[in-house]
Backbone as a chain_set.jsonl record, in Angstrom:
{"seq": "XXXXXXXXXXXXXXXXXXXXXXXXXXXXXXXXXXXXXXXXXXXXXXXXXXXXXXXXXXXXXXXXXXXXXXXXXXXX", "coords": {"N": [[118.632, 96.555, 125.923], [120.442, 96.614, 122.869], [123.801, 95.736, 121.939], [126.154, 97.965, 120.533], [128.447, 97.227, 119.328], [128.245, 94.959, 117.793], [129.145, 92.477, 118.421], [127.562, 90.496, 119.521], [126.333, 89.154, 117.454], [128.365, 87.967, 116.098], [129.953, 85.049, 114.937], [131.527, 82.527, 116.831], [135.015, 81.889, 116.504], [136.202, 78.89, 115.134], [138.259, 76.398, 116.722], [141.167, 75.863, 115.254], [143.929, 73.924, 114.124], [147.38, 74.886, 113.573], [148.23, 73.774, 111.166], [145.77, 73.245, 109.926], [144.844, 75.867, 109.571], [146.783, 76.777, 107.808], [146.246, 75.124, 105.576], [143.603, 75.888, 105.003], [144.06, 78.542, 104.268], [145.623, 78.147, 101.957], [143.743, 76.849, 100.33], [141.982, 78.964, 100.011], [143.537, 80.566, 98.423], [143.35, 79.293, 96.045], [144.65, 76.909, 95.529], [144.802, 73.456, 94.613], [143.886, 70.268, 96.069], [145.906, 68.419, 95.424], [147.977, 70.209, 94.723], [148.444, 71.429, 97.211], [149.182, 69.215, 98.738], [151.593, 68.518, 97.457], [153.076, 70.852, 97.938], [153.244, 70.904, 100.753], [154.42, 68.54, 101.248], [152.908, 66.201, 101.784], [150.412, 63.575, 101.704], [147.71, 63.48, 99.309], [145.461, 62.393, 100.416], [145.793, 62.953, 103.145], [145.558, 65.743, 103.092], [142.908, 65.994, 102.209], [141.644, 64.859, 104.431], [142.308, 66.727, 106.462], [140.976, 68.951, 105.334], [138.303, 68.087, 105.454], [138.019, 67.866, 108.231], [138.32, 70.563, 108.988], [136.1, 71.651, 107.679], [133.988, 70.386, 109.066], [134.427, 71.376, 111.686], [133.843, 74.027, 111.221], [131.217, 73.891, 110.574], [130.254, 73.6, 107.944], [129.001, 72.681, 104.67], [130.457, 72.232, 102.369], [133.595, 72.845, 100.598], [133.658, 75.343, 99.312], [131.73, 76.852, 100.716], [132.974, 76.806, 103.205], [135.426, 78.217, 102.79], [134.408, 80.698, 101.963], [132.989, 81.471, 104.257], [135.089, 81.719, 106.111], [136.51, 83.849, 104.974], [134.573, 85.943, 105.02], [134.273, 86.214, 107.767], [136.736, 87.11, 108.448], [138.77, 85.434, 109.201], [140.752, 84.427, 107.653]], "CA": [[119.221, 97.296, 124.835], [121.447, 95.855, 122.147], [125.172, 96.225, 121.894], [126.466, 98.622, 119.27], [129.688, 96.678, 118.774], [127.915, 93.871, 116.875], [129.78, 91.235, 118.835], [126.563, 89.484, 119.866], [125.969, 88.42, 116.252], [129.536, 87.336, 115.517], [130.097, 83.621, 115.192], [132.835, 82.253, 117.438], [136.0, 81.283, 115.613], [136.489, 77.504, 115.529], [139.643, 76.136, 117.092], [141.844, 75.143, 114.183], [145.369, 73.761, 114.315], [148.179, 75.7, 112.652], [148.206, 73.088, 109.866], [144.448, 73.474, 109.337], [144.813, 77.267, 109.128], [147.632, 76.833, 106.615], [145.52, 74.484, 104.473], [142.473, 76.762, 104.692], [144.617, 79.685, 103.544], [146.019, 77.695, 100.619], [142.5, 76.633, 99.587], [141.471, 80.3, 99.681], [144.387, 81.08, 97.351], [143.031, 78.571, 94.819], [145.423, 75.686, 95.36], [144.049, 72.207, 94.651], [144.352, 69.308, 97.079], [147.189, 67.882, 94.95], [148.953, 71.299, 94.857], [148.741, 71.593, 98.638], [149.926, 68.014, 99.149], [152.961, 68.649, 96.942], [153.721, 71.987, 98.618], [153.488, 70.574, 102.16], [155.027, 67.203, 101.262], [151.947, 65.303, 102.426], [149.585, 62.891, 100.71], [146.428, 64.111, 98.999], [144.506, 61.86, 101.392], [145.965, 63.717, 104.386], [144.996, 67.078, 102.866], [141.439, 65.843, 102.201], [141.238, 64.634, 105.822], [142.364, 68.035, 107.127], [139.9, 69.779, 104.771], [137.031, 67.623, 106.016], [138.0, 68.234, 109.649], [138.071, 72.008, 109.035], [134.707, 71.839, 107.262], [133.118, 69.963, 110.175], [134.596, 72.322, 112.791], [133.211, 75.286, 110.846], [129.799, 73.658, 110.332], [129.986, 73.861, 106.528], [128.685, 71.502, 103.862], [131.442, 72.015, 101.313], [134.8, 73.673, 100.667], [133.322, 76.699, 98.908], [131.072, 77.486, 101.852], [133.976, 76.913, 104.259], [136.337, 79.311, 102.468], [133.639, 81.945, 101.972], [132.7, 81.797, 105.657], [136.341, 82.164, 106.728], [136.824, 85.177, 104.442], [133.583, 86.898, 105.559], [134.525, 86.403, 109.21], [138.067, 87.679, 108.618], [139.662, 84.435, 109.813], [141.894, 84.271, 106.736]], "C": [[120.325, 96.475, 124.189], [122.803, 96.518, 122.17], [125.437, 96.868, 120.541], [127.722, 98.062, 118.627], [129.435, 95.559, 117.776], [128.489, 92.54, 117.284], [128.777, 90.137, 119.169], [126.223, 88.61, 118.671], [127.157, 87.721, 115.606], [129.599, 85.867, 115.918], [131.47, 83.372, 115.814], [133.758, 81.549, 116.445], [136.271, 79.857, 116.07], [137.961, 77.353, 115.871], [140.262, 75.261, 116.007], [143.33, 75.041, 114.516], [146.103, 74.671, 113.325], [148.184, 75.091, 111.254], [146.863, 73.313, 109.168], [144.321, 74.906, 108.823], [145.632, 77.424, 107.855], [146.898, 76.26, 105.402], [144.329, 75.345, 104.054], [142.944, 77.97, 103.878], [145.018, 79.307, 102.123], [144.789, 77.41, 99.748], [141.922, 77.972, 99.129], [142.255, 80.907, 98.524], [144.188, 80.332, 96.032], [143.834, 77.315, 94.573], [144.503, 74.474, 95.417], [144.604, 71.327, 95.766], [145.727, 68.776, 96.688], [148.279, 68.936, 95.083], [149.408, 71.446, 96.309], [149.565, 70.416, 99.144], [151.379, 68.105, 98.7], [153.726, 69.734, 97.688], [154.114, 71.633, 100.055], [154.146, 69.21, 102.356], [154.186, 66.245, 102.12], [151.166, 64.593, 101.33], [148.294, 63.67, 100.478], [145.367, 63.64, 99.991], [144.581, 62.642, 102.706], [145.363, 65.111, 104.252], [143.471, 67.012, 102.858], [140.91, 65.621, 103.616], [141.25, 65.942, 106.602], [141.211, 68.924, 106.656], [138.547, 69.373, 105.358], [136.919, 67.958, 107.499], [137.709, 69.728, 109.825], [136.595, 72.277, 108.741], [133.743, 71.493, 108.39], [133.208, 70.937, 111.341], [133.879, 73.638, 112.504], [131.719, 75.138, 110.563], [129.381, 73.921, 108.893], [129.732, 72.554, 105.779], [129.723, 71.208, 102.8], [132.586, 73.02, 101.435], [134.498, 75.126, 100.305], [132.691, 77.474, 100.057], [132.08, 77.74, 102.978], [134.912, 78.1, 104.011], [135.611, 80.648, 102.514], [133.349, 82.404, 103.396], [133.935, 82.333, 106.36], [136.727, 83.561, 106.255], [135.883, 86.223, 105.034], [133.863, 87.223, 107.021], [135.905, 87.021, 109.482], [139.054, 86.725, 109.268], [140.878, 84.178, 108.959], [141.93, 85.47, 105.811]], "O": [[121.048, 95.739, 124.86], [122.921, 97.723, 122.394], [124.986, 96.361, 119.514], [128.027, 98.398, 117.483], [130.321, 95.235, 116.984], [128.336, 91.557, 116.559], [129.119, 88.957, 119.103], [125.862, 87.446, 118.843], [126.976, 86.955, 114.66], [129.339, 85.497, 117.063], [132.465, 83.945, 115.371], [133.319, 80.718, 115.65], [136.54, 79.623, 117.248], [138.806, 78.094, 115.367], [139.929, 74.084, 115.864], [143.912, 75.949, 115.109], [145.512, 75.162, 112.363], [148.146, 75.82, 110.263], [146.821, 73.545, 107.96], [143.752, 75.132, 107.756], [145.222, 78.125, 106.93], [146.929, 76.85, 104.322], [144.08, 75.508, 102.86], [142.292, 78.365, 102.911], [144.775, 80.068, 101.186], [144.801, 77.703, 98.552], [141.435, 78.098, 98.006], [141.706, 81.674, 97.734], [144.785, 80.692, 95.018], [143.713, 76.708, 93.509], [143.535, 74.459, 96.178], [145.66, 71.611, 96.332], [146.619, 68.691, 97.532], [149.391, 68.618, 95.507], [150.6, 71.571, 96.593], [150.53, 70.597, 99.887], [152.291, 67.804, 99.471], [154.894, 69.55, 98.031], [155.187, 72.016, 100.521], [154.397, 68.782, 103.483], [154.682, 65.587, 103.034], [151.249, 64.967, 100.16], [147.845, 64.423, 101.342], [144.476, 64.405, 100.361], [143.553, 62.955, 103.307], [144.731, 65.609, 105.184], [142.811, 67.877, 103.434], [139.848, 66.136, 103.967], [140.301, 66.237, 107.327], [140.547, 69.571, 107.466], [137.741, 70.231, 105.717], [135.836, 68.299, 107.974], [136.941, 70.113, 110.707], [135.931, 73.027, 109.456], [132.788, 72.228, 108.639], [132.186, 71.293, 111.928], [133.371, 74.289, 113.417], [131.027, 76.131, 110.339], [128.279, 74.41, 108.645], [130.176, 71.481, 106.187], [129.864, 70.064, 102.37], [132.547, 73.926, 102.267], [135.03, 76.041, 100.933], [133.071, 78.612, 100.334], [132.033, 78.785, 103.628], [135.162, 78.895, 104.917], [136.14, 81.624, 103.044], [133.453, 83.591, 103.703], [133.847, 83.295, 107.123], [137.216, 84.37, 107.044], [136.333, 87.271, 105.498], [133.708, 88.364, 107.456], [136.204, 87.407, 110.612], [140.062, 87.157, 109.826], [141.92, 83.76, 109.463], [142.806, 85.56, 104.951]]}, "num_chains": 1, "name": "protein.A"}
C-alpha cells in the first residue's frame, strides 16, 4: 500500500551552502549575476561558479529550470 503523505515522491533537497541558498534566492527575485555580485561584493565569475555548482547539485540544465524546481519544491 502507498503512503498518503506523498513523501515517497518528494525529491530530496540537495545540500547547499548558505551562500548558495542566498544566491538561489536572489536569482529567484530576478537579480542578474552582476546585481548579485555587486550586492554581495563578489566577482561576477564567483557568482557564475556558485550558480553552476547549485545547478549541478540540483540536476538542472539551466538557471530557469533550477529556480523553478526550487520554488515548486518549496526550498526557496
